mmJSON file of the N, C-alpha and C atoms, coordinates in Angstrom:
{"data_MODEL":{"atom_site":{
"group_PDB":["ATOM","ATOM","ATOM","ATOM","ATOM","ATOM","ATOM","ATOM","ATOM","ATOM","ATOM","ATOM","ATOM","ATOM","ATOM","ATOM","ATOM","ATOM","ATOM","ATOM","ATOM","ATOM","ATOM","ATOM","ATOM","ATOM","ATOM","ATOM","ATOM","ATOM","ATOM","ATOM","ATOM","ATOM","ATOM","ATOM","ATOM","ATOM","ATOM","ATOM","ATOM","ATOM","ATOM","ATOM","ATOM","ATOM","ATOM","ATOM","ATOM","ATOM","ATOM","ATOM","ATOM","ATOM","ATOM","ATOM","ATOM","ATOM","ATOM","ATOM","ATOM","ATOM","ATOM","ATOM","ATOM","ATOM","ATOM","ATOM","ATOM","ATOM","ATOM","ATOM","ATOM","ATOM","ATOM","ATOM","ATOM","ATOM","ATOM","ATOM","ATOM","ATOM","ATOM","ATOM","ATOM","ATOM","ATOM","ATOM","ATOM","ATOM","ATOM","ATOM","ATOM","ATOM","ATOM","ATOM","ATOM","ATOM","ATOM","ATOM","ATOM","ATOM","ATOM","ATOM","ATOM","ATOM","ATOM","ATOM","ATOM","ATOM","ATOM","ATOM","ATOM","ATOM","ATOM","ATOM","ATOM","ATOM","ATOM","ATOM","ATOM","ATOM","ATOM","ATOM","ATOM","ATOM","ATOM","ATOM","ATOM","ATOM","ATOM","ATOM","ATOM","ATOM","ATOM","ATOM","ATOM","ATOM","ATOM","ATOM","ATOM","ATOM","ATOM","ATOM","ATOM","ATOM","ATOM","ATOM","ATOM","ATOM","ATOM","ATOM","ATOM","ATOM","ATOM","ATOM"],
"id":[1,2,3,4,5,6,7,8,9,10,11,12,13,14,15,16,17,18,19,20,21,22,23,24,25,26,27,28,29,30,31,32,33,34,35,36,37,38,39,40,41,42,43,44,45,46,47,48,49,50,51,52,53,54,55,56,57,58,59,60,61,62,63,64,65,66,67,68,69,70,71,72,73,74,75,76,77,78,79,80,81,82,83,84,85,86,87,88,89,90,91,92,93,94,95,96,97,98,99,100,101,102,103,104,105,106,107,108,109,110,111,112,113,114,115,116,117,118,119,120,121,122,123,124,125,126,127,128,129,130,131,132,133,134,135,136,137,138,139,140,141,142,143,144,145,146,147,148,149,150,151,152,153,154,155,156],
"type_symbol":["N","C","C","N","C","C","N","C","C","N","C","C","N","C","C","N","C","C","N","C","C","N","C","C","N","C","C","N","C","C","N","C","C","N","C","C","N","C","C","N","C","C","N","C","C","N","C","C","N","C","C","N","C","C","N","C","C","N","C","C","N","C","C","N","C","C","N","C","C","N","C","C","N","C","C","N","C","C","N","C","C","N","C","C","N","C","C","N","C","C","N","C","C","N","C","C","N","C","C","N","C","C","N","C","C","N","C","C","N","C","C","N","C","C","N","C","C","N","C","C","N","C","C","N","C","C","N","C","C","N","C","C","N","C","C","N","C","C","N","C","C","N","C","C","N","C","C","N","C","C","N","C","C","N","C","C"],
"label_atom_id":["N","CA","C","N","CA","C","N","CA","C","N","CA","C","N","CA","C","N","CA","C","N","CA","C","N","CA","C","N","CA","C","N","CA","C","N","CA","C","N","CA","C","N","CA","C","N","CA","C","N","CA","C","N","CA","C","N","CA","C","N","CA","C","N","CA","C","N","CA","C","N","CA","C","N","CA","C","N","CA","C","N","CA","C","N","CA","C","N","CA","C","N","CA","C","N","CA","C","N","CA","C","N","CA","C","N","CA","C","N","CA","C","N","CA","C","N","CA","C","N","CA","C","N","CA","C","N","CA","C","N","CA","C","N","CA","C","N","CA","C","N","CA","C","N","CA","C","N","CA","C","N","CA","C","N","CA","C","N","CA","C","N","CA","C","N","CA","C","N","CA","C","N","CA","C","N","CA","C","N","CA","C"],
"label_alt_id":[null,null,null,null,null,null,null,null,null,null,null,null,null,null,null,null,null,null,null,null,null,null,null,null,null,null,null,null,null,null,null,null,null,null,null,null,null,null,null,null,null,null,null,null,null,null,null,null,null,null,null,null,null,null,null,null,null,null,null,null,null,null,null,null,null,null,null,null,null,null,null,null,null,null,null,null,null,null,null,null,null,null,null,null,null,null,null,null,null,null,null,null,null,null,null,null,null,null,null,null,null,null,null,null,null,null,null,null,null,null,null,null,null,null,null,null,null,null,null,null,null,null,null,null,null,null,null,null,null,null,null,null,null,null,null,null,null,null,null,null,null,null,null,null,null,null,null,null,null,null,null,null,null,null,null,null],
"label_comp_id":["MET","MET","MET","GLY","GLY","GLY","ARG","ARG","ARG","LEU","LEU","LEU","GLY","GLY","GLY","MET","MET","MET","PRO","PRO","PRO","GLU","GLU","GLU","LEU","LEU","LEU","ILE","ILE","ILE","ILE","ILE","ILE","ILE","ILE","ILE","PHE","PHE","PHE","LEU","LEU","LEU","ILE","ILE","ILE","VAL","VAL","VAL","ILE","ILE","ILE","VAL","VAL","VAL","ILE","ILE","ILE","PHE","PHE","PHE","GLY","GLY","GLY","ALA","ALA","ALA","ASN","ASN","ASN","ARG","ARG","ARG","LEU","LEU","LEU","PRO","PRO","PRO","GLY","GLY","GLY","LEU","LEU","LEU","GLY","GLY","GLY","LYS","LYS","LYS","GLY","GLY","GLY","ILE","ILE","ILE","GLY","GLY","GLY","SER","SER","SER","ALA","ALA","ALA","ILE","ILE","ILE","ARG","ARG","ARG","ASN","ASN","ASN","PHE","PHE","PHE","LYS","LYS","LYS","ASN","ASN","ASN","GLY","GLY","GLY","ILE","ILE","ILE","LYS","LYS","LYS","ASP","ASP","ASP","GLU","GLU","GLU","THR","THR","THR","ALA","ALA","ALA","ASP","ASP","ASP","ASP","ASP","ASP","LYS","LYS","LYS","SER","SER","SER"],
"label_asym_id":["A","A","A","A","A","A","A","A","A","A","A","A","A","A","A","A","A","A","A","A","A","A","A","A","A","A","A","A","A","A","A","A","A","A","A","A","A","A","A","A","A","A","A","A","A","A","A","A","A","A","A","A","A","A","A","A","A","A","A","A","A","A","A","A","A","A","A","A","A","A","A","A","A","A","A","A","A","A","A","A","A","A","A","A","A","A","A","A","A","A","A","A","A","A","A","A","A","A","A","A","A","A","A","A","A","A","A","A","A","A","A","A","A","A","A","A","A","A","A","A","A","A","A","A","A","A","A","A","A","A","A","A","A","A","A","A","A","A","A","A","A","A","A","A","A","A","A","A","A","A","A","A","A","A","A","A"],
"label_entity_id":["1","1","1","1","1","1","1","1","1","1","1","1","1","1","1","1","1","1","1","1","1","1","1","1","1","1","1","1","1","1","1","1","1","1","1","1","1","1","1","1","1","1","1","1","1","1","1","1","1","1","1","1","1","1","1","1","1","1","1","1","1","1","1","1","1","1","1","1","1","1","1","1","1","1","1","1","1","1","1","1","1","1","1","1","1","1","1","1","1","1","1","1","1","1","1","1","1","1","1","1","1","1","1","1","1","1","1","1","1","1","1","1","1","1","1","1","1","1","1","1","1","1","1","1","1","1","1","1","1","1","1","1","1","1","1","1","1","1","1","1","1","1","1","1","1","1","1","1","1","1","1","1","1","1","1","1"],
"label_seq_id":[1,1,1,2,2,2,3,3,3,4,4,4,5,5,5,6,6,6,7,7,7,8,8,8,9,9,9,10,10,10,11,11,11,12,12,12,13,13,13,14,14,14,15,15,15,16,16,16,17,17,17,18,18,18,19,19,19,20,20,20,21,21,21,22,22,22,23,23,23,24,24,24,25,25,25,26,26,26,27,27,27,28,28,28,29,29,29,30,30,30,31,31,31,32,32,32,33,33,33,34,34,34,35,35,35,36,36,36,37,37,37,38,38,38,39,39,39,40,40,40,41,41,41,42,42,42,43,43,43,44,44,44,45,45,45,46,46,46,47,47,47,48,48,48,49,49,49,50,50,50,51,51,51,52,52,52],
"pdbx_PDB_ins_code":[null,null,null,null,null,null,null,null,null,null,null,null,null,null,null,null,null,null,null,null,null,null,null,null,null,null,null,null,null,null,null,null,null,null,null,null,null,null,null,null,null,null,null,null,null,null,null,null,null,null,null,null,null,null,null,null,null,null,null,null,null,null,null,null,null,null,null,null,null,null,null,null,null,null,null,null,null,null,null,null,null,null,null,null,null,null,null,null,null,null,null,null,null,null,null,null,null,null,null,null,null,null,null,null,null,null,null,null,null,null,null,null,null,null,null,null,null,null,null,null,null,null,null,null,null,null,null,null,null,null,null,null,null,null,null,null,null,null,null,null,null,null,null,null,null,null,null,null,null,null,null,null,null,null,null,null],
"Cartn_x":[12.604,12.46,13.321,12.399,12.428,13.641,14.02,14.563,13.681,14.472,13.207,12.643,12.074,11.636,11.233,11.187,10.503,9.727,8.48,7.218,7.246,7.844,8.184,9.217,9.91,10.737,9.943,9.014,7.941,7.194,6.439,5.663,6.889,8.585,9.147,9.423,9.443,10.055,9.362,7.976,6.099,6.271,6.54,6.371,7.241,7.889,9.634,8.756,8.212,7.964,7.835,5.836,4.513,5.465,6.465,7.327,7.911,8.846,9.287,9.257,8.127,8.408,8.855,8.601,9.677,10.292,10.9,11.323,12.693,12.21,13.628,14.356,14.065,14.74,16.026,15.769,17.421,18.611,18.307,18.956,19.31,17.904,17.864,19.043,19.156,20.448,21.751,21.606,22.426,23.577,22.849,23.214,23.583,22.068,22.94,24.149,23.627,25.536,26.807,26.322,27.977,27.897,27.026,27.56,27.726,27.626,28.247,29.807,29.146,31.095,32.088,31.603,32.463,32.868,31.888,31.529,32.966,32.133,33.26,35.204,35.024,36.106,36.715,36.534,36.586,36.612,36.761,37.096,38.276,37.905,39.376,40.675,40.546,41.714,42.054,40.822,40.679,41.965,41.58,42.08,43.609,44.106,44.735,46.544,45.299,46.304,46.28,45.715,46.08,46.229,46.886,48.671,49.697,49.861,50.785,51.32],
"Cartn_y":[9.137,9.564,7.701,6.655,5.849,5.085,4.645,4.015,4.414,4.803,4.676,3.195,2.67,1.123,1.452,0.459,-0.194,0.892,1.417,2.212,3.591,3.416,5.297,5.598,4.539,4.756,4.978,3.77,4.099,4.857,5.461,7.161,7.931,8.634,9.511,9.674,7.977,7.933,8.232,8.441,8.382,9.956,10.958,12.006,12.902,12.37,12.948,12.441,11.421,11.742,12.274,12.642,13.667,15.311,15.323,16.854,16.882,16.014,17.002,15.893,14.966,14.283,13.362,12.234,10.98,11.304,12.352,12.943,13.796,14.283,15.299,14.441,13.268,12.09,11.769,11.58,10.339,11.892,13.203,14.566,14.897,14.969,15.432,14.082,13.473,11.882,12.302,12.963,13.435,13.838,15.004,16.169,16.048,15.202,14.791,13.742,12.55,12.023,13.114,14.307,14.99,15.844,15.744,16.745,15.725,14.905,13.755,13.454,13.414,12.845,13.838,15.463,16.633,16.065,16.271,16.319,15.4,14.49,13.601,13.287,14.095,14.259,15.86,16.479,17.602,17.023,16.783,15.796,15.281,14.074,14.016,14.441,15.471,16.246,17.735,17.503,18.564,17.57,15.918,15.619,14.997,15.001,14.185,16.057,17.517,18.419,18.382,18.2,18.265,16.807,16.225,15.087,15.498,16.616,17.287,18.185],
"Cartn_z":[61.013,59.56,59.546,58.973,57.748,56.42,56.531,55.06,53.824,52.805,51.454,51.352,51.366,50.872,49.519,48.878,47.789,46.911,47.736,46.866,47.551,48.615,48.089,47.383,46.422,45.467,44.02,44.408,42.766,43.18,44.06,44.281,43.706,44.067,43.515,42.347,42.133,40.137,39.347,39.302,39.248,38.916,40.718,40.332,39.524,39.863,39.243,37.127,36.882,35.203,34.78,36.072,36.051,35.564,36.573,36.844,35.424,35.091,33.805,33.168,32.484,30.986,30.493,30.104,29.829,28.722,27.738,26.861,27.928,29.06,29.966,30.127,31.131,32.338,31.227,30.353,30.184,29.649,29.892,29.334,31.442,31.889,33.447,34.401,33.744,34.082,33.967,32.497,32.216,33.327,33.455,34.03,35.388,35.863,37.452,37.392,36.692,36.454,36.865,35.672,35.39,36.956,36.887,38.412,39.544,39.336,40.945,40.227,39.741,38.935,39.218,38.518,39.155,40.603,40.921,42.886,43.418,43.188,43.487,42.448,41.517,41.14,41.698,42.374,43.273,45.45,44.925,46.212,46.32,45.366,45.335,45.14,44.073,44.12,44.978,45.917,47.332,48.034,48.362,49.461,49.351,47.465,47.221,47.201,47.362,47.357,49.194,50.344,51.203,52.358,51.108,51.314,50.943,49.83,49.491,50.014],
"occupancy":[1.0,1.0,1.0,1.0,1.0,1.0,1.0,1.0,1.0,1.0,1.0,1.0,1.0,1.0,1.0,1.0,1.0,1.0,1.0,1.0,1.0,1.0,1.0,1.0,1.0,1.0,1.0,1.0,1.0,1.0,1.0,1.0,1.0,1.0,1.0,1.0,1.0,1.0,1.0,1.0,1.0,1.0,1.0,1.0,1.0,1.0,1.0,1.0,1.0,1.0,1.0,1.0,1.0,1.0,1.0,1.0,1.0,1.0,1.0,1.0,1.0,1.0,1.0,1.0,1.0,1.0,1.0,1.0,1.0,1.0,1.0,1.0,1.0,1.0,1.0,1.0,1.0,1.0,1.0,1.0,1.0,1.0,1.0,1.0,1.0,1.0,1.0,1.0,1.0,1.0,1.0,1.0,1.0,1.0,1.0,1.0,1.0,1.0,1.0,1.0,1.0,1.0,1.0,1.0,1.0,1.0,1.0,1.0,1.0,1.0,1.0,1.0,1.0,1.0,1.0,1.0,1.0,1.0,1.0,1.0,1.0,1.0,1.0,1.0,1.0,1.0,1.0,1.0,1.0,1.0,1.0,1.0,1.0,1.0,1.0,1.0,1.0,1.0,1.0,1.0,1.0,1.0,1.0,1.0,1.0,1.0,1.0,1.0,1.0,1.0,1.0,1.0,1.0,1.0,1.0,1.0],
"B_iso_or_equiv":[0.0,0.0,0.0,0.0,0.0,0.0,0.0,0.0,0.0,0.0,0.0,0.0,0.0,0.0,0.0,0.0,0.0,0.0,0.0,0.0,0.0,0.0,0.0,0.0,0.0,0.0,0.0,0.0,0.0,0.0,0.0,0.0,0.0,0.0,0.0,0.0,0.0,0.0,0.0,0.0,0.0,0.0,0.0,0.0,0.0,0.0,0.0,0.0,0.0,0.0,0.0,0.0,0.0,0.0,0.0,0.0,0.0,0.0,0.0,0.0,0.0,0.0,0.0,0.0,0.0,0.0,0.0,0.0,0.0,0.0,0.0,0.0,0.0,0.0,0.0,0.0,0.0,0.0,0.0,0.0,0.0,0.0,0.0,0.0,0.0,0.0,0.0,0.0,0.0,0.0,0.0,0.0,0.0,0.0,0.0,0.0,0.0,0.0,0.0,0.0,0.0,0.0,0.0,0.0,0.0,0.0,0.0,0.0,0.0,0.0,0.0,0.0,0.0,0.0,0.0,0.0,0.0,0.0,0.0,0.0,0.0,0.0,0.0,0.0,0.0,0.0,0.0,0.0,0.0,0.0,0.0,0.0,0.0,0.0,0.0,0.0,0.0,0.0,0.0,0.0,0.0,0.0,0.0,0.0,0.0,0.0,0.0,0.0,0.0,0.0,0.0,0.0,0.0,0.0,0.0,0.0],
"pdbx_formal_charge":[null,null,null,null,null,null,null,null,null,null,null,null,null,null,null,null,null,null,null,null,null,null,null,null,null,null,null,null,null,null,null,null,null,null,null,null,null,null,null,null,null,null,null,null,null,null,null,null,null,null,null,null,null,null,null,null,null,null,null,null,null,null,null,null,null,null,null,null,null,null,null,null,null,null,null,null,null,null,null,null,null,null,null,null,null,null,null,null,null,null,null,null,null,null,null,null,null,null,null,null,null,null,null,null,null,null,null,null,null,null,null,null,null,null,null,null,null,null,null,null,null,null,null,null,null,null,null,null,null,null,null,null,null,null,null,null,null,null,null,null,null,null,null,null,null,null,null,null,null,null,null,null,null,null,null,null],
"auth_seq_id":[1,1,1,2,2,2,3,3,3,4,4,4,5,5,5,6,6,6,7,7,7,8,8,8,9,9,9,10,10,10,11,11,11,12,12,12,13,13,13,14,14,14,15,15,15,16,16,16,17,17,17,18,18,18,19,19,19,20,20,20,21,21,21,22,22,22,23,23,23,24,24,24,25,25,25,26,26,26,27,27,27,28,28,28,29,29,29,30,30,30,31,31,31,32,32,32,33,33,33,34,34,34,35,35,35,36,36,36,37,37,37,38,38,38,39,39,39,40,40,40,41,41,41,42,42,42,43,43,43,44,44,44,45,45,45,46,46,46,47,47,47,48,48,48,49,49,49,50,50,50,51,51,51,52,52,52],
"auth_comp_id":["MET","MET","MET","GLY","GLY","GLY","ARG","ARG","ARG","LEU","LEU","LEU","GLY","GLY","GLY","MET","MET","MET","PRO","PRO","PRO","GLU","GLU","GLU","LEU","LEU","LEU","ILE","ILE","ILE","ILE","ILE","ILE","ILE","ILE","ILE","PHE","PHE","PHE","LEU","LEU","LEU","ILE","ILE","ILE","VAL","VAL","VAL","ILE","ILE","ILE","VAL","VAL","VAL","ILE","ILE","ILE","PHE","PHE","PHE","GLY","GLY","GLY","ALA","ALA","ALA","ASN","ASN","ASN","ARG","ARG","ARG","LEU","LEU","LEU","PRO","PRO","PRO","GLY","GLY","GLY","LEU","LEU","LEU","GLY","GLY","GLY","LYS","LYS","LYS","GLY","GLY","GLY","ILE","ILE","ILE","GLY","GLY","GLY","SER","SER","SER","ALA","ALA","ALA","ILE","ILE","ILE","ARG","ARG","ARG","ASN","ASN","ASN","PHE","PHE","PHE","LYS","LYS","LYS","ASN","ASN","ASN","GLY","GLY","GLY","ILE","ILE","ILE","LYS","LYS","LYS","ASP","ASP","ASP","GLU","GLU","GLU","THR","THR","THR","ALA","ALA","ALA","ASP","ASP","ASP","ASP","ASP","ASP","LYS","LYS","LYS","SER","SER","SER"],
"auth_asym_id":["A","A","A","A","A","A","A","A","A","A","A","A","A","A","A","A","A","A","A","A","A","A","A","A","A","A","A","A","A","A","A","A","A","A","A","A","A","A","A","A","A","A","A","A","A","A","A","A","A","A","A","A","A","A","A","A","A","A","A","A","A","A","A","A","A","A","A","A","A","A","A","A","A","A","A","A","A","A","A","A","A","A","A","A","A","A","A","A","A","A","A","A","A","A","A","A","A","A","A","A","A","A","A","A","A","A","A","A","A","A","A","A","A","A","A","A","A","A","A","A","A","A","A","A","A","A","A","A","A","A","A","A","A","A","A","A","A","A","A","A","A","A","A","A","A","A","A","A","A","A","A","A","A","A","A","A"],
"auth_atom_id":["N","CA","C","N","CA","C","N","CA","C","N","CA","C","N","CA","C","N","CA","C","N","CA","C","N","CA","C","N","CA","C","N","CA","C","N","CA","C","N","CA","C","N","CA","C","N","CA","C","N","CA","C","N","CA","C","N","CA","C","N","CA","C","N","CA","C","N","CA","C","N","CA","C","N","CA","C","N","CA","C","N","CA","C","N","CA","C","N","CA","C","N","CA","C","N","CA","C","N","CA","C","N","CA","C","N","CA","C","N","CA","C","N","CA","C","N","CA","C","N","CA","C","N","CA","C","N","CA","C","N","CA","C","N","CA","C","N","CA","C","N","CA","C","N","CA","C","N","CA","C","N","CA","C","N","CA","C","N","CA","C","N","CA","C","N","CA","C","N","CA","C","N","CA","C","N","CA","C","N","CA","C"],
"pdbx_PDB_model_num":[1,1,1,1,1,1,1,1,1,1,1,1,1,1,1,1,1,1,1,1,1,1,1,1,1,1,1,1,1,1,1,1,1,1,1,1,1,1,1,1,1,1,1,1,1,1,1,1,1,1,1,1,1,1,1,1,1,1,1,1,1,1,1,1,1,1,1,1,1,1,1,1,1,1,1,1,1,1,1,1,1,1,1,1,1,1,1,1,1,1,1,1,1,1,1,1,1,1,1,1,1,1,1,1,1,1,1,1,1,1,1,1,1,1,1,1,1,1,1,1,1,1,1,1,1,1,1,1,1,1,1,1,1,1,1,1,1,1,1,1,1,1,1,1,1,1,1,1,1,1,1,1,1,1,1,1]
}}}
């Protein structure tokens, strides 16, 4: 399996726009960003608990 290049990323982005619609993309991005942030904070808290 190779890496994703720019043409593949553009195709994936266009498919996401078709599936979710342009109006829902900001909310979807906000939700994904929040989930990633919570995951990182959870990992950070877990490693801090392990050290103490």
